[in-house]
Biopython code that builds the backbone (N, CA, C, O; Angstrom):
import numpy as np
from Bio.PDB.StructureBuilder import StructureBuilder

atoms = [
    (1, "MET", "N", (21.460, 58.654, 115.076)),
    (1, "MET", "CA", (22.199, 59.737, 114.471)),
    (1, "MET", "C", (21.934, 61.022, 115.259)),
    (1, "MET", "O", (20.856, 61.212, 115.823)),
    (2, "ILE", "N", (22.917, 61.876, 115.284)),
    (2, "ILE", "CA", (22.813, 63.158, 115.974)),
    (2, "ILE", "C", (22.690, 64.266, 114.930)),
    (2, "ILE", "O", (23.463, 64.332, 113.974)),
    (3, "PHE", "N", (21.699, 65.135, 115.138)),
    (3, "PHE", "CA", (21.479, 66.264, 114.253)),
    (3, "PHE", "C", (21.624, 67.555, 115.047)),
    (3, "PHE", "O", (21.230, 67.632, 116.211)),
    (4, "LYS", "N", (22.192, 68.563, 114.403)),
    (4, "LYS", "CA", (22.277, 69.894, 114.993)),
    (4, "LYS", "C", (21.246, 70.755, 114.289)),
    (4, "LYS", "O", (21.219, 70.830, 113.061)),
    (5, "VAL", "N", (20.400, 71.402, 115.072)),
    (5, "VAL", "CA", (19.321, 72.218, 114.530)),
    (5, "VAL", "C", (19.624, 73.682, 114.809)),
    (5, "VAL", "O", (19.818, 74.075, 115.960)),
    (6, "TYR", "N", (19.664, 74.481, 113.761)),
    (6, "TYR", "CA", (19.828, 75.929, 113.883)),
    (6, "TYR", "C", (18.441, 76.544, 113.753)),
    (6, "TYR", "O", (17.705, 76.242, 112.813)),
    (7, "TYR", "N", (18.086, 77.418, 114.712)),
    (7, "TYR", "CA", (16.731, 77.958, 114.698)),
    (7, "TYR", "C", (16.676, 79.356, 115.307)),
    (7, "TYR", "O", (17.586, 79.793, 116.012)),
    (8, "GLN", "N", (15.580, 80.035, 115.010)),
    (8, "GLN", "CA", (15.221, 81.293, 115.648)),
    (8, "GLN", "C", (14.066, 80.970, 116.588)),
    (8, "GLN", "O", (13.227, 80.132, 116.255)),
    (9, "GLU", "N", (14.002, 81.604, 117.739)),
    (9, "GLU", "CA", (12.962, 81.286, 118.715)),
    (9, "GLU", "C", (11.568, 81.741, 118.315)),
    (9, "GLU", "O", (10.581, 81.197, 118.809)),
    (10, "ASN", "N", (11.467, 82.722, 117.437)),
    (10, "ASN", "CA", (10.152, 83.205, 117.006)),
    (10, "ASN", "C", (10.053, 83.110, 115.497)),
    (10, "ASN", "O", (10.817, 83.757, 114.781)),
    (11, "ARG", "N", (9.126, 82.314, 115.014)),
    (11, "ARG", "CA", (9.023, 82.106, 113.566)),
    (11, "ARG", "C", (8.517, 83.327, 112.813)),
    (11, "ARG", "O", (8.600, 83.364, 111.586)),
    (12, "PHE", "N", (7.995, 84.325, 113.518)),
    (12, "PHE", "CA", (7.428, 85.491, 112.857)),
    (12, "PHE", "C", (8.388, 86.667, 112.750)),
    (12, "PHE", "O", (8.046, 87.690, 112.157)),
    (13, "GLU", "N", (9.587, 86.537, 113.316)),
    (13, "GLU", "CA", (10.589, 87.582, 113.196)),
    (13, "GLU", "C", (11.544, 87.264, 112.051)),
    (13, "GLU", "O", (11.739, 86.106, 111.683)),
    (14, "VAL", "N", (12.119, 88.298, 111.514)),
    (14, "VAL", "CA", (13.112, 88.125, 110.454)),
    (14, "VAL", "C", (14.343, 87.457, 111.052)),
    (14, "VAL", "O", (14.840, 87.907, 112.084)),
    (15, "PRO", "N", (14.851, 86.384, 110.422)),
    (15, "PRO", "CA", (16.039, 85.714, 110.955)),
    (15, "PRO", "C", (17.259, 86.633, 110.963)),
    (15, "PRO", "O", (17.569, 87.286, 109.966)),
    (16, "VAL", "N", (17.938, 86.671, 112.097)),
    (16, "VAL", "CA", (19.160, 87.442, 112.266)),
    (16, "VAL", "C", (20.209, 86.480, 112.809)),
    (16, "VAL", "O", (19.977, 85.792, 113.803)),
    (17, "ARG", "N", (21.349, 86.438, 112.158)),
    (17, "ARG", "CA", (22.391, 85.480, 112.534)),
    (17, "ARG", "C", (22.743, 85.538, 114.016)),
    (17, "ARG", "O", (22.958, 84.502, 114.645)),
    (18, "GLU", "N", (22.803, 86.736, 114.571)),
    (18, "GLU", "CA", (23.180, 86.887, 115.983)),
    (18, "GLU", "C", (22.149, 86.278, 116.937)),
    (18, "GLU", "O", (22.470, 85.983, 118.088)),
    (19, "ASN", "N", (20.920, 86.088, 116.467)),
    (19, "ASN", "CA", (19.867, 85.504, 117.298)),
    (19, "ASN", "C", (19.662, 84.021, 117.050)),
    (19, "ASN", "O", (18.786, 83.408, 117.662)),
    (20, "THR", "N", (20.445, 83.441, 116.173)),
    (20, "THR", "CA", (20.312, 82.027, 115.864)),
    (20, "THR", "C", (20.812, 81.188, 117.024)),
    (20, "THR", "O", (21.896, 81.424, 117.558)),
    (21, "LYS", "N", (20.014, 80.209, 117.405)),
    (21, "LYS", "CA", (20.376, 79.291, 118.473)),
    (21, "LYS", "C", (20.485, 77.899, 117.881)),
    (21, "LYS", "O", (20.104, 77.670, 116.733)),
    (22, "SER", "N", (21.006, 76.975, 118.666)),
    (22, "SER", "CA", (21.123, 75.611, 118.168)),
    (22, "SER", "C", (20.807, 74.622, 119.272)),
    (22, "SER", "O", (20.944, 74.914, 120.460)),
    (23, "LEU", "N", (20.381, 73.444, 118.846)),
    (23, "LEU", "CA", (20.156, 72.350, 119.765)),
    (23, "LEU", "C", (20.508, 71.060, 119.044)),
    (23, "LEU", "O", (20.576, 71.015, 117.816)),
    (24, "TYR", "N", (20.730, 70.021, 119.821)),
    (24, "TYR", "CA", (21.130, 68.727, 119.283)),
    (24, "TYR", "C", (20.013, 67.727, 119.538)),
    (24, "TYR", "O", (19.457, 67.662, 120.634)),
    (25, "VAL", "N", (19.694, 66.950, 118.511)),
    (25, "VAL", "CA", (18.614, 65.973, 118.621)),
    (25, "VAL", "C", (19.109, 64.637, 118.102)),
    (25, "VAL", "O", (19.737, 64.559, 117.046)),
    (26, "GLU", "N", (18.816, 63.583, 118.860)),
    (26, "GLU", "CA", (19.132, 62.230, 118.412)),
    (26, "GLU", "C", (17.874, 61.652, 117.771)),
    (26, "GLU", "O", (16.836, 61.533, 118.422)),
    (27, "ALA", "N", (17.974, 61.294, 116.491)),
    (27, "ALA", "CA", (16.826, 60.778, 115.754)),
    (27, "ALA", "C", (17.317, 59.916, 114.594)),
    (27, "ALA", "O", (18.508, 59.896, 114.284)),
    (28, "ALA", "N", (16.393, 59.208, 113.960)),
    (28, "ALA", "CA", (16.737, 58.332, 112.843)),
    (28, "ALA", "C", (16.851, 59.098, 111.523)),
    (28, "ALA", "O", (17.556, 58.663, 110.612)),
    (29, "SER", "N", (16.151, 60.250, 111.419)),
    (29, "SER", "CA", (16.177, 61.002, 110.166)),
    (29, "SER", "C", (15.888, 62.477, 110.412)),
    (29, "SER", "O", (15.410, 62.864, 111.478)),
    (30, "GLU", "N", (16.186, 63.289, 109.410)),
    (30, "GLU", "CA", (15.879, 64.724, 109.484)),
    (30, "GLU", "C", (14.372, 64.923, 109.594)),
    (30, "GLU", "O", (13.912, 65.821, 110.298)),
    (31, "ARG", "N", (13.622, 64.107, 108.915)),
    (31, "ARG", "CA", (12.161, 64.203, 108.956)),
    (31, "ARG", "C", (11.641, 64.024, 110.388)),
    (31, "ARG", "O", (10.746, 64.751, 110.820)),
    (32, "GLU", "N", (12.198, 63.061, 111.118)),
    (32, "GLU", "CA", (11.824, 62.843, 112.513)),
    (32, "GLU", "C", (12.128, 64.069, 113.362)),
    (32, "GLU", "O", (11.330, 64.449, 114.219)),
    (33, "VAL", "N", (13.268, 64.679, 113.126)),
    (33, "VAL", "CA", (13.665, 65.872, 113.879)),
    (33, "VAL", "C", (12.654, 66.989, 113.642)),
    (33, "VAL", "O", (12.171, 67.608, 114.590)),
    (34, "ARG", "N", (12.337, 67.242, 112.385)),
    (34, "ARG", "CA", (11.386, 68.314, 112.052)),
    (34, "ARG", "C", (10.004, 68.026, 112.641)),
    (34, "ARG", "O", (9.329, 68.940, 113.115)),
    (35, "HIS", "N", (9.585, 66.772, 112.612)),
    (35, "HIS", "CA", (8.300, 66.390, 113.195)),
    (35, "HIS", "C", (8.310, 66.615, 114.712)),
    (35, "HIS", "O", (7.322, 67.076, 115.284)),
    (36, "HIS", "N", (9.420, 66.290, 115.347)),
    (36, "HIS", "CA", (9.583, 66.468, 116.792)),
    (36, "HIS", "C", (9.487, 67.943, 117.196)),
    (36, "HIS", "O", (8.989, 68.263, 118.276)),
    (37, "LEU", "N", (9.958, 68.826, 116.337)),
    (37, "LEU", "CA", (10.010, 70.256, 116.656)),
    (37, "LEU", "C", (8.810, 71.053, 116.144)),
    (37, "LEU", "O", (8.722, 72.252, 116.407)),
    (38, "LYS", "N", (7.896, 70.426, 115.430)),
    (38, "LYS", "CA", (6.823, 71.172, 114.766)),
    (38, "LYS", "C", (5.900, 71.917, 115.730)),
    (38, "LYS", "O", (5.325, 72.935, 115.347)),
    (39, "ASN", "N", (5.741, 71.447, 116.958)),
    (39, "ASN", "CA", (4.852, 72.112, 117.913)),
    (39, "ASN", "C", (5.521, 73.262, 118.660)),
    (39, "ASN", "O", (4.865, 73.978, 119.417)),
    (40, "ARG", "N", (6.798, 73.437, 118.453)),
    (40, "ARG", "CA", (7.504, 74.571, 119.064)),
    (40, "ARG", "C", (7.408, 75.756, 118.109)),
    (40, "ARG", "O", (7.314, 75.577, 116.895)),
    (41, "ASP", "N", (7.431, 76.928, 118.644)),
    (41, "ASP", "CA", (7.293, 78.136, 117.823)),
    (41, "ASP", "C", (8.646, 78.558, 117.258)),
    (41, "ASP", "O", (9.039, 79.718, 117.382)),
    (42, "TYR", "N", (9.357, 77.616, 116.637)),
    (42, "TYR", "CA", (10.695, 77.872, 116.107)),
    (42, "TYR", "C", (10.645, 78.092, 114.604)),
    (42, "TYR", "O", (9.827, 77.504, 113.897)),
    (43, "ASN", "N", (11.530, 78.944, 114.138)),
    (43, "ASN", "CA", (11.798, 79.061, 112.715)),
    (43, "ASN", "C", (13.075, 78.248, 112.468)),
    (43, "ASN", "O", (14.182, 78.741, 112.682)),
    (44, "VAL", "N", (12.911, 77.014, 112.022)),
    (44, "VAL", "CA", (14.057, 76.125, 111.818)),
    (44, "VAL", "C", (14.761, 76.528, 110.532)),
    (44, "VAL", "O", (14.168, 76.501, 109.453)),
    (45, "GLU", "N", (16.024, 76.899, 110.654)),
    (45, "GLU", "CA", (16.812, 77.313, 109.498)),
    (45, "GLU", "C", (17.498, 76.136, 108.824)),
    (45, "GLU", "O", (17.523, 76.035, 107.597)),
    (46, "LEU", "N", (18.061, 75.238, 109.650)),
    (46, "LEU", "CA", (18.850, 74.148, 109.090)),
    (46, "LEU", "C", (18.881, 72.979, 110.061)),
    (46, "LEU", "O", (19.014, 73.165, 111.270)),
    (47, "VAL", "N", (18.758, 71.781, 109.523)),
    (47, "VAL", "CA", (18.946, 70.558, 110.301)),
    (47, "VAL", "C", (20.144, 69.857, 109.674)),
    (47, "VAL", "O", (20.091, 69.443, 108.515)),
    (48, "GLN", "N", (21.215, 69.726, 110.435)),
    (48, "GLN", "CA", (22.481, 69.221, 109.912)),
    (48, "GLN", "C", (22.878, 67.925, 110.618)),
    (48, "GLN", "O", (22.923, 67.867, 111.847)),
    (49, "LEU", "N", (23.163, 66.895, 109.837)),
    (49, "LEU", "CA", (23.649, 65.635, 110.386)),
    (49, "LEU", "C", (25.090, 65.816, 110.843)),
    (49, "LEU", "O", (25.924, 66.335, 110.102)),
    (50, "LEU", "N", (25.378, 65.383, 112.075)),
    (50, "LEU", "CA", (26.737, 65.456, 112.602)),
    (50, "LEU", "C", (27.337, 64.067, 112.609)),
    (50, "LEU", "O", (26.721, 63.116, 113.092)),
    (51, "GLU", "N", (28.536, 63.951, 112.072)),
    (51, "GLU", "CA", (29.238, 62.675, 112.083)),
    (51, "GLU", "C", (30.737, 62.899, 111.996)),
    (51, "GLU", "O", (31.195, 63.968, 111.595)),
    (52, "GLY", "N", (31.485, 61.895, 112.372)),
    (52, "GLY", "CA", (32.941, 61.958, 112.289)),
    (52, "GLY", "C", (33.549, 63.011, 113.191)),
    (52, "GLY", "O", (33.130, 63.187, 114.335)),
    (53, "SER", "N", (34.540, 63.707, 112.665)),
    (53, "SER", "CA", (35.264, 64.698, 113.458)),
    (53, "SER", "C", (34.388, 65.900, 113.812)),
    (53, "SER", "O", (34.600, 66.546, 114.838)),
    (54, "HIS", "N", (33.410, 66.194, 112.967)),
    (54, "HIS", "CA", (32.500, 67.305, 113.277)),
    (54, "HIS", "C", (31.687, 66.977, 114.535)),
    (54, "HIS", "O", (31.496, 67.843, 115.389)),
    (55, "LEU", "N", (31.212, 65.748, 114.653)),
    (55, "LEU", "CA", (30.488, 65.317, 115.848)),
    (55, "LEU", "C", (31.399, 65.358, 117.069)),
    (55, "LEU", "O", (30.990, 65.819, 118.135)),
    (56, "ASP", "N", (32.633, 64.878, 116.918)),
    (56, "ASP", "CA", (33.595, 64.909, 118.025)),
    (56, "ASP", "C", (33.822, 66.331, 118.523)),
    (56, "ASP", "O", (33.886, 66.572, 119.728)),
    (57, "TYR", "N", (33.942, 67.273, 117.586)),
    (57, "TYR", "CA", (34.137, 68.677, 117.937)),
    (57, "TYR", "C", (32.948, 69.215, 118.725)),
    (57, "TYR", "O", (33.125, 69.871, 119.751)),
    (58, "GLU", "N", (31.739, 68.938, 118.246)),
    (58, "GLU", "CA", (30.533, 69.422, 118.930)),
    (58, "GLU", "C", (30.387, 68.797, 120.313)),
    (58, "GLU", "O", (29.958, 69.472, 121.249)),
    (59, "GLN", "N", (30.733, 67.530, 120.458)),
    (59, "GLN", "CA", (30.622, 66.850, 121.745)),
    (59, "GLN", "C", (31.572, 67.441, 122.779)),
    (59, "GLN", "O", (31.309, 67.343, 123.978)),
    (60, "ALA", "N", (32.665, 68.050, 122.344)),
    (60, "ALA", "CA", (33.629, 68.664, 123.250)),
    (60, "ALA", "C", (33.139, 70.015, 123.777)),
    (60, "ALA", "O", (33.704, 70.547, 124.733)),
    (61, "SER", "N", (32.099, 70.568, 123.164)),
    (61, "SER", "CA", (31.558, 71.860, 123.579)),
    (61, "SER", "C", (30.847, 71.745, 124.917)),
    (61, "SER", "O", (30.230, 70.723, 125.216)),
    (62, "GLN", "N", (30.934, 72.791, 125.715)),
    (62, "GLN", "CA", (30.251, 72.791, 127.010)),
    (62, "GLN", "C", (28.736, 72.898, 126.855)),
    (62, "GLN", "O", (28.001, 72.581, 127.790)),
    (63, "ASN", "N", (28.256, 73.338, 125.696)),
    (63, "ASN", "CA", (26.818, 73.483, 125.450)),
    (63, "ASN", "C", (26.198, 72.245, 124.820)),
    (63, "ASN", "O", (25.028, 72.269, 124.439)),
    (64, "TYR", "N", (26.955, 71.175, 124.706)),
    (64, "TYR", "CA", (26.474, 69.963, 124.049)),
    (64, "TYR", "C", (25.519, 69.206, 124.969)),
    (64, "TYR", "O", (25.932, 68.643, 125.983)),
    (65, "GLU", "N", (24.242, 69.202, 124.602)),
    (65, "GLU", "CA", (23.220, 68.471, 125.349)),
    (65, "GLU", "C", (22.222, 67.944, 124.317)),
    (65, "GLU", "O", (21.639, 68.717, 123.556)),
    (66, "VAL", "N", (22.033, 66.637, 124.298)),
    (66, "VAL", "CA", (21.226, 65.999, 123.258)),
    (66, "VAL", "C", (19.813, 65.702, 123.748)),
    (66, "VAL", "O", (19.615, 65.151, 124.831)),
    (67, "GLU", "N", (18.824, 66.086, 122.915)),
    (67, "GLU", "CA", (17.445, 65.669, 123.129)),
    (67, "GLU", "C", (17.256, 64.368, 122.382)),
    (67, "GLU", "O", (17.723, 64.225, 121.252)),
    (68, "SER", "N", (16.588, 63.433, 122.992)),
    (68, "SER", "CA", (16.358, 62.148, 122.341)),
    (68, "SER", "C", (14.886, 62.013, 121.995)),
    (68, "SER", "O", (14.015, 62.296, 122.818)),
    (69, "ILE", "N", (14.616, 61.578, 120.770)),
    (69, "ILE", "CA", (13.245, 61.327, 120.352)),
    (69, "ILE", "C", (12.925, 59.889, 120.707)),
    (69, "ILE", "O", (13.625, 58.964, 120.293)),
    (70, "GLU", "N", (11.868, 59.709, 121.473)),
    (70, "GLU", "CA", (11.512, 58.358, 121.910)),
    (70, "GLU", "C", (10.259, 57.866, 121.273)),
    (70, "GLU", "O", (9.829, 56.743, 121.541)),
]
sb = StructureBuilder()
sb.init_structure("model")
sb.init_model(0)
sb.init_chain("A")
sb.init_seg("    ")
for serial, (resi, resn, name, xyz) in enumerate(atoms, 1):
    if name == "N":
        sb.init_residue(resn, " ", resi, " ")
    sb.init_atom(name, np.array(xyz, "f"), 0.0, 1.0, " ", f" {name:<3s}", serial, name[0])
structure = sb.get_structure()
């Protein structure tokens, strides 16, 4: 499954929408994604499962690059 993660790069700053970044992670569950990212200094706002037409739309983006959890 592919998940889209919305995050702020510094967990100690107040979240501001304009500073929100995203990345894509291939994992079996949201829990795996959060575990994979726990050592990064990110303030994770949302982990969203992508499927169907929403996944197709994201895959068409030029910024679409998936991290795989092994």
